[in-house]
Structure formats: C-alpha cells, structure tokens
MIVOMAR-801800 format. One record per residue (C-alpha): y, x, z; chain; residue number from 1; residue in three letters. Coordinates in steps of 0.25 Angstrom, whole numbers, plus 5000, padded with zeros to 4 digits. Example, Ala and Ser with C-alpha at 12.3 -4.5 7.8 and 13.67 -1.06 7.14 Angstrom:
REM residues 2
py,px,pz,cadena,num,residuo
4982,5049,5031,A,1,ALA
4996,5055,5029,A,2,SER
REM end
This chain:
REM residues 464
py,px,pz,cadena,num,residuo
5288,5291,5275,A,1,MET
5297,5303,5275,A,2,PHE
5288,5311,5266,A,3,ALA
5288,5300,5256,A,4,ILE
5303,5299,5257,A,5,TYR
5304,5314,5254,A,6,LYS
5295,5312,5242,A,7,LYS
5303,5301,5236,A,8,MET
5316,5309,5238,A,9,CYS
5309,5321,5230,A,10,TYR
5304,5311,5219,A,11,ASN
5318,5305,5218,A,12,ASN
5324,5319,5217,A,13,PHE
5314,5323,5205,A,14,ILE
5317,5310,5198,A,15,ASN
5332,5311,5199,A,16,THR
5332,5325,5195,A,17,HIS
5323,5323,5182,A,18,THR
5329,5310,5177,A,19,MET
5343,5313,5178,A,20,LYS
5352,5325,5176,A,21,LYS
5363,5326,5186,A,22,LYS
5376,5332,5181,A,23,THR
5387,5338,5190,A,24,SER
5398,5329,5195,A,25,LYS
5411,5332,5201,A,26,THR
5411,5331,5216,A,27,LEU
5421,5320,5216,A,28,SER
5411,5311,5211,A,29,THR
5401,5315,5221,A,30,TYR
5407,5309,5234,A,31,VAL
5401,5296,5237,A,32,HIS
5411,5284,5238,A,33,PRO
5406,5282,5252,A,34,GLY
5409,5296,5257,A,35,SER
5422,5303,5259,A,36,VAL
5432,5304,5248,A,37,SER
5435,5317,5241,A,38,LEU
5449,5318,5247,A,39,ALA
5443,5316,5261,A,40,LEU
5431,5324,5260,A,41,LEU
5437,5336,5266,A,42,THR
5440,5329,5279,A,43,ALA
5426,5323,5280,A,44,PHE
5420,5336,5285,A,45,LEU
5408,5334,5295,A,46,VAL
5396,5341,5300,A,47,ILE
5383,5338,5294,A,48,SER
5370,5345,5289,A,49,VAL
5373,5354,5277,A,50,LEU
5367,5352,5263,A,51,VAL
5360,5364,5257,A,52,PRO
5367,5369,5245,A,53,ALA
5360,5367,5231,A,54,PRO
5356,5378,5221,A,55,ALA
5368,5384,5215,A,56,LYS
5364,5384,5200,A,57,GLN
5362,5372,5190,A,58,GLY
5368,5358,5191,A,59,SER
5368,5350,5203,A,60,ALA
5354,5345,5201,A,61,LEU
5349,5357,5193,A,62,ALA
5351,5365,5205,A,63,ALA
5345,5353,5212,A,64,ALA
5341,5353,5227,A,65,PRO
5326,5355,5229,A,66,THR
5319,5342,5234,A,67,PRO
5319,5348,5248,A,68,SER
5334,5348,5248,A,69,LEU
5335,5334,5243,A,70,LEU
5325,5330,5254,A,71,GLU
5333,5337,5265,A,72,ARG
5345,5330,5260,A,73,LEU
5339,5316,5259,A,74,MET
5333,5319,5273,A,75,GLY
5347,5322,5279,A,76,ARG
5353,5309,5273,A,77,MET
5341,5301,5277,A,78,HIS
5349,5296,5290,A,79,GLY
5362,5293,5282,A,80,ALA
5367,5279,5283,A,81,ALA
5365,5276,5269,A,82,THR
5352,5280,5262,A,83,SER
5353,5291,5251,A,84,VAL
5345,5292,5239,A,85,SER
5340,5306,5233,A,86,SER
5350,5304,5221,A,87,GLU
5362,5303,5231,A,88,GLU
5357,5315,5238,A,89,ALA
5356,5323,5225,A,90,LEU
5370,5318,5222,A,91,LYS
5375,5324,5235,A,92,LEU
5368,5337,5232,A,93,LEU
5375,5337,5218,A,94,GLU
5388,5335,5225,A,95,GLN
5385,5347,5234,A,96,ARG
5381,5355,5222,A,97,ALA
5394,5352,5215,A,98,ALA
5403,5355,5227,A,99,LEU
5396,5368,5229,A,100,MET
5402,5373,5215,A,101,LYS
5417,5370,5221,A,102,HIS
5426,5381,5225,A,103,SER
5440,5384,5229,A,104,THR
5450,5395,5233,A,105,THR
5456,5395,5247,A,106,VAL
5470,5401,5247,A,107,PHE
5475,5405,5260,A,108,LEU
5491,5404,5260,A,109,MET
5502,5408,5269,A,110,GLN
5516,5403,5266,A,111,ASP
5512,5401,5251,A,112,GLY
5506,5416,5251,A,113,ILE
5491,5418,5248,A,114,GLU
5485,5425,5260,A,115,VAL
5470,5425,5255,A,116,ALA
5461,5416,5246,A,117,ARG
5446,5413,5246,A,118,ALA
5437,5407,5236,A,119,GLU
5428,5396,5242,A,120,VAL
5416,5391,5235,A,121,LYS
5407,5380,5240,A,122,MET
5394,5387,5235,A,123,GLN
5397,5397,5246,A,124,ASP
5399,5387,5257,A,125,HIS
5387,5376,5255,A,126,PRO
5388,5372,5270,A,127,THR
5402,5367,5268,A,128,TRP
5396,5354,5262,A,129,ILE
5386,5344,5268,A,130,LYS
5382,5330,5267,A,131,ILE
5386,5319,5276,A,132,ASP
5376,5308,5277,A,133,SER
5383,5300,5288,A,134,SER
5385,5288,5278,A,135,ASP
5384,5291,5263,A,136,ARG
5379,5305,5261,A,137,PRO
5391,5313,5255,A,138,THR
5395,5328,5254,A,139,LEU
5405,5333,5265,A,140,VAL
5411,5346,5269,A,141,PHE
5406,5352,5282,A,142,ASN
5419,5354,5290,A,143,ARG
5413,5365,5299,A,144,ASN
5408,5373,5288,A,145,GLU
5420,5372,5280,A,146,VAL
5428,5376,5292,A,147,ARG
5420,5388,5294,A,148,ASN
5422,5392,5280,A,149,GLY
5437,5390,5280,A,150,VAL
5438,5398,5293,A,151,LEU
5431,5410,5286,A,152,GLU
5438,5409,5273,A,153,ILE
5452,5409,5279,A,154,VAL
5449,5416,5292,A,155,GLY
5444,5429,5285,A,156,THR
5456,5429,5276,A,157,ARG
5468,5428,5286,A,158,ILE
5471,5434,5300,A,159,ALA
5471,5424,5311,A,160,ALA
5481,5425,5323,A,161,PRO
5477,5434,5334,A,162,THR
5478,5429,5348,A,163,ASN
5481,5438,5361,A,164,CYS
5478,5435,5376,A,165,SER
5485,5442,5387,A,166,ILE
5478,5444,5401,A,167,GLY
5489,5451,5409,A,168,SER
5501,5459,5409,A,169,VAL
5505,5472,5417,A,170,VAL
5519,5479,5419,A,171,LYS
5518,5494,5417,A,172,ASP
5525,5505,5424,A,173,ALA
5537,5504,5414,A,174,TYR
5539,5489,5417,A,175,GLY
5532,5485,5404,A,176,ILE
5524,5472,5405,A,177,THR
5511,5474,5396,A,178,ARG
5499,5464,5393,A,179,THR
5485,5468,5396,A,180,ASP
5481,5466,5381,A,181,THR
5485,5472,5368,A,182,LYS
5480,5460,5359,A,183,CYS
5490,5456,5348,A,184,ILE
5493,5441,5344,A,185,ALA
5494,5441,5329,A,186,LYS
5499,5431,5320,A,187,GLU
5489,5426,5310,A,188,GLY
5486,5415,5300,A,189,LEU
5479,5402,5303,A,190,THR
5477,5389,5294,A,191,PHE
5474,5374,5296,A,192,ASP
5459,5374,5297,A,193,GLU
5457,5359,5295,A,194,SER
5466,5359,5283,A,195,LYS
5459,5371,5277,A,196,ALA
5446,5365,5278,A,197,ILE
5450,5352,5272,A,198,GLU
5457,5359,5260,A,199,SER
5445,5368,5257,A,200,LEU
5435,5357,5258,A,201,ALA
5444,5348,5248,A,202,PHE
5446,5360,5239,A,203,ALA
5431,5362,5238,A,204,LEU
5428,5348,5236,A,205,LEU
5438,5346,5225,A,206,GLN
5435,5360,5219,A,207,ASN
5449,5364,5219,A,208,THR
5453,5378,5216,A,209,PRO
5461,5382,5228,A,210,GLU
5464,5377,5242,A,211,VAL
5476,5383,5251,A,212,ILE
5475,5386,5266,A,213,VAL
5488,5388,5272,A,214,GLU
5489,5399,5282,A,215,LEU
5498,5398,5295,A,216,ILE
5504,5411,5302,A,217,PRO
5500,5409,5317,A,218,THR
5503,5418,5328,A,219,GLY
5493,5423,5338,A,220,GLY
5493,5418,5352,A,221,ASP
5495,5426,5364,A,222,ILE
5488,5420,5377,A,223,ASP
5496,5426,5389,A,224,ALA
5493,5414,5398,A,225,SER
5486,5424,5408,A,226,LEU
5499,5431,5411,A,227,ILE
5507,5418,5411,A,228,GLY
5515,5421,5398,A,229,MET
5515,5416,5384,A,230,SER
5519,5422,5371,A,231,PHE
5519,5411,5361,A,232,PRO
5529,5416,5351,A,233,ASP
5531,5428,5342,A,234,VAL
5546,5432,5345,A,235,LEU
5547,5443,5335,A,236,GLY
5539,5454,5328,A,237,VAL
5543,5468,5324,A,238,GLY
5536,5476,5313,A,239,THR
5536,5491,5308,A,240,SER
5527,5500,5300,A,241,ASN
5524,5515,5302,A,242,PHE
5516,5518,5290,A,243,LYS
5516,5533,5287,A,244,GLY
5518,5537,5302,A,245,SER
5511,5550,5306,A,246,PRO
5499,5549,5316,A,247,TRP
5507,5552,5328,A,248,GLY
5518,5542,5325,A,249,ARG
5507,5531,5322,A,250,ALA
5500,5534,5335,A,251,LYS
5513,5532,5343,A,252,ASN
5516,5519,5336,A,253,VAL
5502,5514,5339,A,254,HIS
5503,5518,5354,A,255,LYS
5517,5512,5356,A,256,ALA
5512,5499,5350,A,257,ILE
5498,5497,5356,A,258,GLU
5500,5504,5369,A,259,GLU
5515,5501,5373,A,260,LYS
5521,5489,5365,A,261,ILE
5509,5479,5363,A,262,ASN
5507,5470,5374,A,263,GLY
5521,5472,5381,A,264,VAL
5527,5460,5388,A,265,VAL
5542,5459,5389,A,266,VAL
5545,5449,5401,A,267,PRO
5557,5439,5399,A,268,ALA
5570,5445,5401,A,269,GLY
5566,5459,5401,A,270,GLU
5571,5471,5392,A,271,THR
5560,5479,5386,A,272,LEU
5561,5494,5385,A,273,SER
5553,5500,5374,A,274,PHE
5553,5514,5380,A,275,ASN
5547,5508,5393,A,276,LYS
5537,5501,5385,A,277,LEU
5532,5514,5380,A,278,LEU
5529,5518,5395,A,279,GLY
5529,5533,5399,A,280,PRO
5536,5544,5391,A,281,ARG
5531,5545,5376,A,282,VAL
5523,5558,5377,A,283,THR
5511,5564,5370,A,284,GLN
5505,5564,5384,A,285,GLY
5507,5548,5384,A,286,ASN
5499,5547,5371,A,287,GLY
5511,5548,5361,A,288,TRP
5509,5556,5348,A,289,ALA
5519,5565,5342,A,290,MET
5527,5560,5330,A,291,ALA
5541,5561,5325,A,292,LEU
5553,5555,5333,A,293,GLY
5568,5554,5330,A,294,ILE
5577,5561,5340,A,295,PHE
5592,5561,5342,A,296,GLU
5599,5566,5329,A,297,GLY
5588,5561,5320,A,298,GLY
5578,5573,5323,A,299,GLU
5564,5571,5321,A,300,LEU
5554,5577,5330,A,301,ARG
5539,5575,5335,A,302,MET
5539,5568,5348,A,303,THR
5529,5560,5356,A,304,PRO
5529,5545,5352,A,305,GLY
5536,5547,5338,A,306,GLY
5535,5533,5331,A,307,GLY
5536,5525,5344,A,308,ILE
5549,5519,5337,A,309,CYS
5540,5512,5327,A,310,GLN
5536,5503,5338,A,311,THR
5550,5502,5345,A,312,SER
5555,5498,5331,A,313,THR
5545,5487,5330,A,314,THR
5548,5482,5343,A,315,VAL
5562,5482,5340,A,316,TYR
5560,5473,5328,A,317,ARG
5552,5463,5336,A,318,ALA
5563,5462,5346,A,319,VAL
5573,5460,5334,A,320,LEU
5564,5449,5328,A,321,ASN
5562,5442,5342,A,322,ALA
5577,5441,5344,A,323,GLY
5577,5449,5357,A,324,LEU
5589,5457,5362,A,325,PRO
5588,5472,5359,A,326,VAL
5594,5479,5371,A,327,ALA
5592,5494,5366,A,328,VAL
5588,5499,5352,A,329,GLN
5592,5510,5343,A,330,ARG
5587,5513,5329,A,331,ASN
5582,5527,5325,A,332,HIS
5592,5537,5320,A,333,SER
5584,5541,5308,A,334,LEU
5579,5530,5298,A,335,PHE
5563,5529,5300,A,336,VAL
5555,5524,5289,A,337,HIS
5544,5519,5298,A,338,TYR
5554,5507,5302,A,339,TYR
5557,5502,5288,A,340,GLU
5546,5491,5288,A,341,VAL
5549,5479,5297,A,342,GLY
5564,5481,5298,A,343,GLY
5571,5493,5292,A,344,VAL
5583,5497,5301,A,345,GLY
5577,5490,5313,A,346,LEU
5571,5501,5322,A,347,ASP
5572,5506,5336,A,348,ALA
5570,5520,5341,A,349,THR
5565,5523,5355,A,350,VAL
5564,5536,5363,A,351,PHE
5559,5538,5377,A,352,TYR
5571,5538,5387,A,353,ASP
5581,5539,5375,A,354,HIS
5580,5526,5366,A,355,GLN
5574,5513,5370,A,356,ASP
5572,5499,5363,A,357,LEU
5574,5488,5373,A,358,LYS
5575,5473,5371,A,359,PHE
5576,5460,5380,A,360,VAL
5566,5449,5381,A,361,ASN
5576,5437,5382,A,362,ASP
5567,5426,5378,A,363,THR
5564,5421,5392,A,364,GLY
5549,5424,5390,A,365,HIS
5540,5436,5390,A,366,PRO
5538,5443,5377,A,367,ILE
5524,5450,5373,A,368,LEU
5525,5462,5363,A,369,ILE
5513,5463,5354,A,370,GLN
5513,5475,5345,A,371,ALA
5503,5481,5335,A,372,GLU
5501,5491,5324,A,373,VAL
5493,5487,5312,A,374,VAL
5491,5499,5302,A,375,GLY
5506,5504,5301,A,376,ASP
5512,5491,5305,A,377,ASP
5518,5489,5319,A,378,VAL
5521,5475,5324,A,379,THR
5527,5471,5337,A,380,VAL
5528,5456,5341,A,381,ALA
5535,5449,5352,A,382,PHE
5528,5437,5358,A,383,HIS
5535,5427,5368,A,384,GLY
5541,5414,5369,A,385,THR
5552,5411,5359,A,386,SER
5565,5405,5364,A,387,ASP
5568,5401,5350,A,388,GLY
5577,5413,5345,A,389,ARG
5575,5418,5331,A,390,THR
5579,5432,5326,A,391,ALA
5584,5435,5312,A,392,THR
5585,5449,5307,A,393,LEU
5593,5452,5294,A,394,ASN
5593,5465,5287,A,395,GLY
5592,5476,5284,A,396,PRO
5606,5479,5279,A,397,PHE
5611,5492,5273,A,398,VAL
5622,5498,5265,A,399,VAL
5621,5490,5252,A,400,GLY
5615,5478,5259,A,401,HIS
5623,5475,5271,A,402,ASP
5622,5460,5272,A,403,GLY
5636,5459,5276,A,404,GLY
5633,5467,5288,A,405,GLN
5644,5476,5295,A,406,LEU
5641,5486,5306,A,407,VAL
5652,5487,5316,A,408,ASN
5662,5481,5305,A,409,GLY
5658,5491,5294,A,410,ARG
5648,5492,5283,A,411,ALA
5633,5496,5285,A,412,ILE
5632,5511,5284,A,413,ARG
5621,5518,5275,A,414,PRO
5613,5523,5288,A,415,ASN
5613,5509,5294,A,416,GLU
5603,5497,5293,A,417,ILE
5608,5484,5298,A,418,VAL
5601,5471,5303,A,419,TRP
5606,5459,5310,A,420,THR
5598,5450,5320,A,421,ARG
5601,5436,5323,A,422,THR
5595,5429,5335,A,423,VAL
5596,5414,5335,A,424,THR
5593,5407,5349,A,425,LYS
5587,5394,5350,A,426,LEU
5600,5388,5353,A,427,ASP
5606,5393,5340,A,428,GLY
5614,5404,5345,A,429,THR
5613,5417,5337,A,430,THR
5615,5432,5339,A,431,ASN
5616,5441,5327,A,432,THR
5616,5456,5329,A,433,GLU
5617,5468,5320,A,434,GLN
5606,5479,5320,A,435,LEU
5611,5492,5315,A,436,VAL
5602,5504,5313,A,437,SER
5609,5517,5310,A,438,ARG
5602,5529,5305,A,439,TYR
5605,5543,5300,A,440,LYS
5602,5537,5287,A,441,ALA
5595,5526,5280,A,442,VAL
5587,5531,5268,A,443,PRO
5591,5526,5255,A,444,ASN
5578,5520,5251,A,445,TYR
5579,5511,5264,A,446,VAL
5592,5506,5259,A,447,ARG
5587,5504,5245,A,448,LYS
5575,5496,5250,A,449,ASP
5584,5487,5259,A,450,ILE
5593,5485,5247,A,451,LEU
5582,5482,5238,A,452,LYS
5576,5472,5248,A,453,ALA
5589,5465,5249,A,454,ALA
5590,5463,5234,A,455,GLU
5577,5457,5234,A,456,THR
5580,5447,5244,A,457,VAL
5593,5444,5237,A,458,THR
5586,5442,5224,A,459,THR
5575,5433,5230,A,460,THR
5586,5424,5237,A,461,GLN
5595,5423,5225,A,462,ASN
5586,5423,5213,A,463,PRO
5592,5423,5199,A,464,LEU
REM end
C-alpha cells in the first residue's frame, strides 16, 4: 500500500507541474487560515523536523523539489490530524522558497548609537524554518535555531560582561589584604534574548529592511562568597593614559598595577597607604626599572620606579569618583602631560618615605580594588557595597574659565588648575570641597584646550 501511495504522490506531482504554472506569491497569502497569524507567528516557535531547502534558482516550481523531496514531505505529514494533498504540500514548499528570499539588517544600538550591524539572509539559514504538522501543516520558525543564530550574530559583535571569583585572601607583611586571584570583573553589553529572537523572526517574515536590538551595559559579577564578602556595586572608577612613555616607565606602570594594586581589599574603616601597598622599597633589586622622576625643586632624574605616579594618580581619581575621604594627597610640582587624559589637574605624586597617597574606606563594607592596563590605558575600579552616596566632580577651572571659583578668596592663578567635588549622602546631606593643583607652570596649550572645551560645552547648552 505504501508503495502505491508513493506512486500516486509522484503522479500527482507530475500532473500538477505540467498542467498549471505556478506564480510567486507574497508570504502573507501563504499562511493557512487555520494556522498562526502573521503577527503571532514569531511567538509560535517550536521544535520539529526541518524541511530541506529547495534549489535557489528559478521560480518556486521551476526550482521544484524532486519527487523524493515531495515524498519525504508527504511522509512527514502522513501522521497529521488533517490529511494533506500533494498540492498543499507543494504550496508549503513554495512558501518556504519565497521566504528564503527574505533578508534584513540587524542594527545593534546602545543609547541611540550604532555599535555594529549585520545583514541576515534567510538563504544562509535554511534550518531556521520548519513545518509544523501537529494540526494543519504550516511553516513556523525553529526557535532553537533562530536563538543560536541570534547569539552568534550579536555575541560576535559585542563584548559581554566578564565575571570574577575570589577563593581566599591573605594579609601581607605590610598589613595589606590581598586576594588570591588577579581576575578582573568587567562591564560588558547584554541584550533581551527573547525580544531579539521575536523581532528578528518577525522582520524576516515581513521582509522588512531593518531590525534594532537594544544593548544594555551590564557590570561583571564578583563572587566572593568563599571569603564571606560581597562586592555588588562599582563605587568609582579612575582612568589615565601613558601613551609615549619610554620602556622603563611603561614597565613600572604594568608592575605597579598588576602586582601591587589589582586584587587589594580595603577593609571597612581602614585607611589605605599607597606606599605600603607597594611593599618593600622601590629598587632595581626589587624589579623596578629606571625612569625619570620628579624631585624637590622640580629636578628630573632617573630613578627606580619612575612612572609609579601614573598608577597613584589613577587610584586617586577612583577615590574621588567613589566619594571617599582623601587623607593625604599632593599634586606634582611639574605639570606632567601623561596625566591629562582622565582628569587634567587631578594627579597624586608619591615617593617612598616622603610623599604618600592615603584614603579612608568609610562605606561600612570592604572595598575590592581591581586594576588593569590595556594598551596605554590604565583603569582602576573600586568594587563594594554602595551606601547611596554620589560624587560629582566639576572642572577643570583655569584663568579665563574660573567658573566663579575663588582660591582662598582670590582669583585662580595662571599656574593653578581647580576642580570641585560634591559628595551627597543618602540622607541628602552634601559636602563640597575645592581641589587645587598648583604647578610651577601650566602649559599654554593646556589652558587653551580647557577654554576651547568650555566654549564647546557652552555652545552646545545654549545653541543660537
């Protein structure tokens, strides 16, 4: 009987093909009234046996499936609740052939800005379409296949968050608490997976030219459960750039960040000393390279550890942005161009046994410092538990753009760069302090750049 049935199917295919020429139709006329509507088709994504793709050339019937393909299709639908004729089976294959011609462009957007894009053609993803024969056979999207495709399309074009696990902590000979791992929790981009799947499926169904996937900035998780701590929030971040540094200076920056700063835990209520964090004396014997350093009176000399101040400056900026109290800090006597990026005028000089940087952890919870160097960029992030405070930095202010700032009752001088920091607590109380960096001289190009930036902001806020 099955052999006769196969022969009948084949004859029906031949007669239908020779007697009537099929023309292409839009996909909207293909969906059977008893199946899912166009608007809901994207939500009707179930697992089933996949239908092989037809030939890519000619019309839907000119590129006709071979009898064996029709036979296989009829065989799959033989167990359906409603019997299916070979003509209906051919119509489904026509629908599939038409859908294979559809395409769309996926735009990955973050806050209205395009991050990346990708063209998606159905002909490149034949397994995304299948036939559901549970009731009246109809074309549906294969959710698992579309999901895998979305993850590949989006995942290869964005950086996902990076997580970090901490197994233990130890206190070194200088009283500094350090973790056993150097992993870095990094913010990345995520997206609503279900929404992206449905949006892409619907766009391909309607053959719309584009679909938007919104990207969401998401912080990396830090698992510190094994040490009985938690660091759920990013309290503050500091950045700087040391592009153009000679080899010795660059080596010292890497050593300080990777060996001394990253992974340090500041217990609640403690004051952290940057010099203690560095450990034993800064000498060549302890692995520090020779590079230029600034000495009293503004003299430049080669010294072991030259460039460490790049890292103390970056830590200082993280402290300011976290709203933490600064106990000890001093800017360099000479203006250093390496500290322009990330906060010009916000720098912190350190020198063993002479000048330190100290800050207090008054959050009531431990703080984990994570630091890294990527290319010429230095980043220091403070992770902890937020008590609701916020910190706002305003500046830089210089001669010609003083923002109404007075230093000790007088105007800003040409060798000064001024900022203000306002820390607002959860109860609404505020504290504003003035941060004044005084150098031997501030280069003219620096003041001009600050004035130009200020004019740009003013023009943007007050357009003509």
